[in-house]
N, C-alpha and C positions, 0 to 999 in steps of 0.2 A: 567687417571687411577683413580685419586681420585673421579672423577664424578661417575665412575662405583662403587667405594667403597661406595659412598653416597647412590646410588640407591640400592645397595645390603643391606646396613644397614637398609634403610627404609623398604625394603621388609621383612627382618627378624623381625624387630620390629612390622611391621604390622601384620605379621603371629602370633606373640605372643599375640598381642592385640586381634585378632580375636579368638584365642584359649581361652583366658580368657573370652571373651564375650559369647562364646558358653557354657563355664562351668557355667557361672552365669545365663544365660537366654535362652539357647538353640539357635535355628535358629534366633530368633529375636535378641538375644544378639549378634550373629555373625554379623548381619546386622548393628546394632548400633555401634559395635566395628569397623567395616569397615568404617562407616561414620566418627567416631571419628578419626581413623587412617588417612583418607583422609584429614580431617581438620588439624590434627596435622602436617602431612607432608607438607601441604601448609604453615602453620603458621611457622613451623620450618625453612623452606627455606627462607622465607622473613623476619621474625621478631624474630627468636629465640635469636639473639644477644641482642635485646632490652629487651626481657623477662629475660634473665640471668642477664644483667646489672641492671635491675630493682629489681630483686630478691635480689641482694646483696647491693642495695642502692648506686650503683656507682655514683659518682659525677664527672662531666667533669673538666679537669684541664686547667687552663688558659695558654695562649700561652707564657706569660712572665715568667713562672716558670722554674726552673732548670730541672725538670723531662720532661716537654714538649720538651725543647730544646735538651735534651739528646736523646729522642726518635726520634726527627727530624733529628739529626746528624746521628744516626745509620740507619734510614730508607733511608736516602740519600746514605749512604755507601753501603747499600744492594740493592740499585736501586729499592726501593719499594715506592708506594704512601704513603703519610703521613697518618698514622692511627689516629683515634680519641684516646685521652688519658684520662683515668679515674682513680680515686682513691677510694678505699673501706675503710670505717671507721672500720677496723678490726685490732686487735692487733697481730694476727698471721701473720707472714711474708709470703707472697705468691703473686702470679701473674698469670694472664691468658690472652689469646687472644681470640677474638671471631669475628664473621662476616661471610658473605657468600663468600667473595672473597677479594683479596688485595685492591680493590677500595672501599670496604665497610667493613673495618676492624677496630677493636678497641683493645687497649691494656690496661689492668687494673692492678694496683698494690695496695697492702694494705699499710695503714699507718705504720703498724708494720714492713714491709719490709723497708720502707724509714728510719726507726729508727736504723736498725742494719747493713746495708750494706754501703760500701764506693762506690765511683763513678765507680771504675773498676768492682767491683762485680755487681753493678746495670747494667752496660753496658752488662755484660755476661747474666744477666737475661732477659733484654730487647731484646738482640740479639736472645736468645732462643725463645722468643715469636714471634719475627719477622720471625724466622725460620718456625714456624707454618703457618704464613701468606704467606711466600714465597712458601711453599710446598702445599698450598691450602687445608690444612687439618683442618682449623679452622671451616669450615662448618660441617665436619664430627663429630667433637667433640661436637659442639653445637646442631646438630640434635640428636645425641646420647643422650645428656643430656635431651633435651626436651621430646623425645619419652620414655626414661627410666622413666621420671617423670610420664608420662601418664600410663605406665604399672604398676608402683607402686600404683597409684591411683586405678586402676581397681583391682589390687591384694588385696588391702585393702577392696574394696567392696566385693570381693569374700570371704574374711575371715569372714566379718560380715554376709554375706548371709549363710555361713555354720553354724555359731553360732546360728542364728535365724531361721534356717530351710528353707532357701530360696534356690536359685539355680535352675538349669535346672530340669525339670520334665519329667518323661517318659510318655509312652502312657496311662498308668493308672492314670496319674496326681499325681504320687508319687515324692517326692523330691529326687534329686540325692544324691549320697553318700557324706555326709558332710566331711568325712576324705579326699576323693579325691579332694574336693573343697579346703580344707585347704592346701593340698599338692600342688595344682596348685598355690594358693596364695603365697606359699613360693618359689616354683621353677621357676615361671615365671619371677619375678624380678632378680633371680639368673641367668637365661638364658640371660636376657637383659644385665646384668653385665658382663657376659662371652663374649658377643659380643663386649662390650666396651673394655674389657681387650685385646682381640685379635687385635683390631685396634689401641689401644692407646699405647701399650708398644713399638712397633717398631718405631713409629713416634717420641717418646720422644728422642731416640738416635739420630735420624736425626736432630731434633731441637737443641739438645745439640751441635752437630758438627757445625751447622750453627752459633749458638750463639758464639762459641769459635772463629770461623773465623771472624765474623763481629766485635766482640769486640776487636780482635787483639791478644788475649792470652787465651788459654784453662784454665789457672790457675784462671782467673777471675771468670768463671762460676763454676769451681770446688770448689773454696773457698766459693762462694755464696751458693752452694748446701750443703756444710758442715753445714753452719749456719742455712739454712732453715730446714734441716733435724732435727737438734737439737732443734730449737725453736718450730717447728710445733708439736713436741711430747709433749712439755710443755704447749703450749698456744693453747687452743681450738679455733676453729672458730665458733662463735655463731650461724651464720645462714647457716652453711655448710649443703648442701643437698647431700646425697650419689649419686644422679643421675648426679650431676655436678662435681664429683670428678675428672673425666678424663680431665677436662679442665685446671686444675691448674698445675703449674710447679712441685710442690710436693703435695702429697695428703693432703687435708685439714683435713682428718680424721686420720692422722698418730698417734694421741694419743689414738685411739680406737683399741685395740688389735684384736677384731673380724674383724673389717674393714680391717686391714692389711693382713689378710688371703686372701682377694679377692681384693687387691689393683689394680687399673688400671695402676699403675706406676711400672717400673722396680725398683730394689733396688737402693738406692742412692749410695751405695758403688760401685756398678757395673758402674753406670753412671760416678762417679768420676774417677774410674780406666780407663775407656775408654778416658775420657778427658785428663788424665795425659799421656796416651800413644800417644796422638796427638803431644806432645812436641818432640817426637823422630821420627816423620814422616818427610820424605824429600819432 
């Protein structure tokens, strides 16, 4: 099912790229955008995890560390292959998982996260990320992040083309409507974000449930989410890219009020409520 979702996502993002390419340079732009989309889809499938980890300066964690051993214990409990473990030099407490499948997965946490959570809460967070690995939706989130980044790049090109009188020309060699070009530059990234939102929100609930089960107590993750929600609003993530927002356990852009209007995550309050309801399930 998630394989179909991935191909569906790629198809939508490819269409948006082609639409932008056509707006910028007509038929030639469409062809160029199609080539870019083909390259991006290929790269996204095979190397998007490395791109994202590199983007955030992720450093591998040694096997003798407490974090590595905790991930190993939870991966064994979840009957999953051992993922690679990374740490990000960011003060905002956060975490994400990436990779194309459970055998090529990575879990990354920030230094800020390690500073504020206890072992139980960390278990809930790691369990959540392993949930994304188990459900095989880490590829979807990483592909979405990579493709959304490409769309944002082309949208920026469209904006400058409009400002400087570029863009597609008609049969009389006149420039296209700059207002329409700017509108496309605004709404194309928004369309890509809506695709990310549609896919991302449901899978967060599933990963929360998995994390609660693997860690042994839904309160562990619920308590961790309370802390993450509070600190993420106070501490910005220096290198946070909107295109990768959907990958994190809580939005790294939570301190940005405008970004909150289009967050790829369900509300933290609702996630905590669902976790607390698990305590009463038989």
